[in-house]
C-alpha positions in Angstrom: 259.1 42.9 35.2 259.9 45.5 32.7 256.1 47.1 33.7 257.9 47.3 36.9 260.8 48.9 36.2 258.9 51.8 34.3 256.4 52.3 37.3 259.4 52.3 39.8 261.3 55.1 37.2 258.0 57.1 36.6 257.6 56.9 40.8 261.4 58.5 41.0 260.6 61.0 38.6 258.0 62.1 39.8 259.6 62.7 43.5 262.4 64.5 41.8 259.6 66.7 39.9 258.2 67.5 43.2 261.6 68.4 45.1 262.4 70.9 42.5 259.2 72.7 42.3 259.7 72.7 46.3 263.2 73.9 46.2 262.0 76.6 43.4 259.2 78.1 45.4 261.0 77.8 48.3 264.3 79.8 47.3 262.5 82.8 45.8 263.9 86.5 47.1 262.0 88.2 49.2 259.6 91.0 47.4 260.6 94.3 47.3 258.0 96.8 47.1 257.9 99.9 45.6 256.8 103.6 46.9 255.1 106.6 45.9 253.9 109.9 47.3 250.8 111.9 46.9 250.7 114.9 44.5 248.8 117.9 43.8 246.7 118.0 40.6 243.0 118.6 39.6 240.3 116.5 39.2 237.1 116.6 37.0 234.2 114.2 37.6 232.6 113.5 34.2 229.7 111.9 33.5 228.6 110.5 29.9 224.9 110.3 28.9 223.8 107.7 26.2 221.0 108.9 24.0 220.3 110.3 20.1 220.1 113.4 17.9 216.9 114.6 17.0 215.1 117.4 15.3 214.5 120.1 17.5 210.8 120.0 15.9 209.0 117.6 13.9 205.7 118.6 12.3 203.1 115.9 10.9 201.3 116.9 8.0 197.5 115.7 8.2 195.1 116.0 5.3 191.9 118.3 5.7 189.6 115.9 4.4 189.1 111.8 4.3 190.2 110.4 0.9 192.2 107.8 -0.8 196.0 109.0 -1.5 196.0 110.0 -5.2 199.5 110.9 -5.9 202.6 111.5 -4.1 204.8 114.2 -5.6 208.0 114.1 -3.3 209.8 111.6 -1.3 212.0 111.0 2.0 214.9 113.6 2.3 213.5 116.1 -0.3 213.8 119.8 1.0 210.5 121.3 1.0 209.6 125.0 1.4 206.3 126.2 3.0 203.3 125.4 1.1 205.1 123.1 -1.4 202.8 120.5 -2.6 203.3 117.2 -1.3 200.6 114.9 -2.5 196.8 114.7 -3.4 194.0 112.7 -2.3 190.8 111.8 -4.1 187.6 112.5 -1.8 185.6 109.6 -1.4 182.2 111.0 -0.3 180.1 110.1 2.7 177.0 108.4 1.3 174.8 109.7 4.4 176.4 113.4 4.2 175.5 113.5 0.8 172.5 112.6 1.0 171.8 114.7 4.1 173.3 117.7 2.5 171.5 117.2 -0.8 168.2 116.8 0.7 169.0 120.3 2.4 170.1 122.0 -0.9 166.5 120.6 -2.3 164.7 122.5 0.8 166.5 125.8 0.2 165.5 125.5 -3.4 161.9 125.7 -2.6 162.5 128.3 0.0 164.1 130.0 -2.5 161.1 129.5 -5.0 159.1 131.0 -2.5 160.9 133.8 -1.1 161.2 135.4 -4.7 157.0 134.4 -5.4 157.0 137.0 -2.3 159.5 139.3 -3.3 157.4 139.4 -6.7 154.1 140.0 -5.1 155.4 142.8 -2.7 157.0 144.6 -5.6 153.4 144.9 -7.5 152.0 145.8 -4.3 154.6 148.4 -3.4 154.0 149.7 -7.1 150.7 150.6 -6.3 151.5 151.9 -3.0 149.0 149.1 -1.2 152.1 148.1 1.2 154.7 149.9 2.8 158.3 150.5 2.1 159.7 148.4 5.3 157.2 145.7 4.0 159.0 145.6 0.7 162.3 146.0 2.5 161.6 142.4 4.6 160.1 140.7 1.6 163.7 141.8 -0.6 165.7 140.5 2.7 163.7 137.6 2.9 164.7 136.2 -0.6 167.9 137.3 -0.5 168.9 135.2 2.4 166.9 132.6 0.8 169.3 132.7 -2.1 172.4 133.1 0.1 171.9 129.7 2.2 170.8 128.1 -0.9 174.9 129.0 -2.4 176.0 127.9 0.8 174.2 124.7 0.7 175.5 124.0 -2.8 178.8 124.6 -2.3 178.8 122.2 1.2 177.7 119.9 -1.3 180.5 120.1 -3.6 182.9 120.1 -1.4 181.6 116.8 -0.1 181.9 115.6 -3.1 185.1 117.0 -4.8 187.1 118.4 -1.7 186.7 122.0 -2.9 184.7 124.7 -4.3 185.0 125.4 -8.3 186.5 128.2 -8.8 188.8 128.1 -5.4 192.4 128.8 -5.6 192.8 126.1 -3.0 192.0 122.9 -3.2 191.5 120.7 0.3 192.8 117.7 -1.7 196.0 118.8 -2.0 198.2 118.2 0.7 201.0 121.2 1.2 203.8 121.7 3.8 202.9 123.7 6.6 206.7 124.5 7.5 210.2 124.7 5.5 212.1 121.6 6.3 213.4 118.3 5.1 210.9 115.1 4.6 212.1 112.5 7.3 209.1 110.2 6.8 206.1 109.6 4.3 204.3 106.7 6.3 201.8 106.3 3.6 201.6 105.3 0.0 199.6 105.5 -3.0 196.1 103.9 -2.3 195.8 104.2 1.4 192.8 105.7 2.8 193.6 109.0 4.9 191.2 110.2 7.6 191.2 114.2 8.5 192.3 115.4 11.7 189.5 116.5 14.1 188.3 116.8 17.9 187.4 112.8 17.3 190.6 111.3 15.5 194.2 112.6 15.0 194.1 111.9 11.7 196.3 109.8 9.3 199.7 111.4 9.2 200.9 112.0 5.2 204.7 113.2 6.3 206.7 114.3 8.6 208.5 117.2 8.1 211.8 118.8 10.4 214.5 121.2 10.1 217.5 119.4 10.0 219.8 122.5 10.6 218.4 122.8 14.3 219.1 119.4 16.2 219.5 118.6 19.8 220.9 115.9 22.0 218.0 113.8 23.8 219.2 111.5 26.8 218.6 110.4 30.3 220.8 110.9 33.7 220.6 109.4 36.4 219.1 110.7 39.8 222.6 110.8 41.5 223.8 113.0 38.9 220.6 115.3 38.2 221.1 117.6 40.9 224.3 118.7 39.4 222.9 119.9 36.2 221.9 123.3 35.2 220.9 125.1 32.0 223.4 126.4 29.9 225.8 123.4 30.8 228.2 122.5 28.2 228.3 119.2 26.5 230.4 117.5 24.0 228.4 115.5 21.9 230.1 112.0 20.1 227.9 110.0 17.5 228.8 106.6 16.2 228.0 107.3 12.8 230.5 110.3 12.7 233.8 108.9 14.4 236.3 111.8 15.1 234.3 114.7 15.1 233.0 116.4 18.6 229.9 118.5 18.7 229.5 121.6 21.2 226.1 121.8 23.1 224.3 123.6 25.5 221.8 122.0 28.1 218.3 123.8 27.8 216.2 121.2 29.7 216.1 119.0 32.5 212.6 117.2 33.0 211.3 117.8 36.4 210.2 114.3 36.8 212.0 110.9 36.8 210.8 107.5 35.5 212.1 104.4 36.8 214.0 102.1 34.5 215.3 98.6 35.9 215.3 99.9 39.2 216.8 103.1 38.6 215.2 106.7 38.2 216.0 108.5 35.0 215.7 112.2 34.0 215.2 113.3 30.5 217.7 116.1 29.3 217.9 118.0 26.1 220.8 120.1 24.9 221.2 122.3 21.7 223.6 121.1 19.2 225.9 123.2 17.4 226.7 121.5 14.1 229.3 121.6 11.8 228.2 122.9 8.1 231.1 120.5 6.7 229.1 117.2 8.3 225.4 116.0 7.4 223.8 115.0 10.5 220.6 112.8 9.9 218.2 112.4 12.8 218.1 109.6 15.1 221.7 109.1 15.4 222.7 107.5 18.6 225.0 109.7 20.6 226.8 110.4 23.5 227.2 113.4 25.6 229.9 114.0 28.0 229.7 116.8 30.8 231.6 117.7 33.9 229.5 117.2 36.8 232.2 118.6 39.3 235.6 119.7 39.7 238.5 120.0 42.3 241.8 122.2 41.7 245.0 121.9 43.3 244.0 119.2 45.7 246.1 116.6 46.8 245.4 113.1 45.1 246.8 109.6 45.0 245.8 106.8 42.3 243.1 104.6 42.8 245.3 101.6 42.5 247.0 102.2 45.8 243.5 102.1 47.7 242.3 99.3 49.7 239.3 98.9 51.6 238.5 96.9 55.0 236.5 93.8 54.5 234.5 94.9 57.3 233.4 98.6 57.2 234.3 99.3 53.6 236.7 102.0 54.9 239.3 103.0 52.7 243.1 102.6 53.6 246.4 102.6 52.2 250.0 100.9 53.8 253.0 103.4 54.5 256.6 102.9 54.6 257.7 103.2 58.3 261.1 101.7 58.1 263.2 99.4 55.2 260.1 97.6 53.4 258.0 98.1 56.5 254.6 99.0 56.2 251.8 99.3 58.3 248.3 100.2 57.8 246.8 103.9 57.7 243.2 104.7 57.2 242.3 107.8 55.2 239.6 109.8 53.9 238.8 110.2 50.2 236.8 112.4 48.2 236.2 113.5 44.9 237.3 110.5 42.1 237.9 110.9 38.1 238.4 107.1 38.1 242.4 107.1 37.7 242.9 109.5 40.5 241.1 110.2 44.0 241.3 113.1 46.3 242.8 112.6 49.7 240.7 114.9 52.4 242.7 113.6 55.5 245.3 110.8 56.6 248.3 111.4 54.3 250.9 114.6 53.6 252.6 114.9 50.6 256.1 113.1 52.0 254.0 109.9 53.1 255.8 106.8 50.9 252.7 104.4 50.0 253.4 101.1 49.1 252.7 100.0 45.2 251.4 96.5 45.2 253.2 94.4 42.5 251.4 92.1 40.2 251.4 88.6 40.7 253.5 86.3 38.3 252.3 82.8 37.5 255.0 80.1 38.9 257.5 79.3 35.9 257.9 75.3 36.1 258.0 74.9 32.1 261.2 73.2 32.5 260.1 70.7 35.0 257.1 70.2 32.3 259.4 69.6 29.3 261.3 66.9 31.4 258.3 64.9 32.0 257.4 65.4 28.8 260.6 64.0 27.3 260.6 60.7 29.5 257.2 60.0 28.2 258.2 60.2 24.8 261.2 58.0 25.4 259.1 55.6 27.1 
């Protein structure tokens, strides 16, 4: 019997809750809307390009000979001048090359000995006036050429074995900076084998050097915006690693060919960055560049929040006041937008009163929920 009474009371409370909710929702006053009018302003459409800041030129230093890294004299981040020593390599001669050149040296020694005997014989005959001056000169020339060829072959053999010729002021085993700048990377370590750069191989990079005082911004823009860019256009560059700092930049390159990325065609751009001497910018910082791609001055605009779009045609329209809290649809043409305001090309005048859409507020039923919770706790 007690359970039946509790069930009956719950049923009555549920009915009262439903009635209170119905009365509260139907007793609201008619919602009133505010209005606003178009106004004259300027609009600038900006594009934000993501990219990075890199040195304008990076130079890869490569060895002149094959060998093994014997000593590294610098570290990443060091500032070098042109000609400064970076590393030394120990030559590991190719056995076949050594054998070939050694054989050439031996053959040239025989040729020198033979030319020397001919020259000595010609000297004796010339002294007795048996041969002409021309024959004597030819014998002397052959002897001198043989000695020169032998010297060149001996130098080649020494270069193959040691990397340089004895007495030379420069050694091919010394790897030096070809430009002034900061060492960005040393991708080798002691004991690594390196290969010289030649027609068949790019060679091993021993160090990468760049001038960090000449930096560029490199990024990509969408094909819809690339047509509005031009050389010399101003940009503002912001770097994630240096918050609060903006750097001026000037656009200097727009790629003539785009690349497709995730269904969209992107074009690479480059811009010279004006650095601040008080801020050190490292190579490879991620950055964003903002640039103005279109602008309108002294035009009629409205807030984008006032716009509505036809569900079928997607044509823009607003609702304008025709009487006291009476509104009707008005189709308009819009132009440039900056994401906050939009240009109105036709359909409105400065004295038009446009409906401002009020925010939807949630229904307040806290009182009814509290009463129901209290009843549950009591029973």
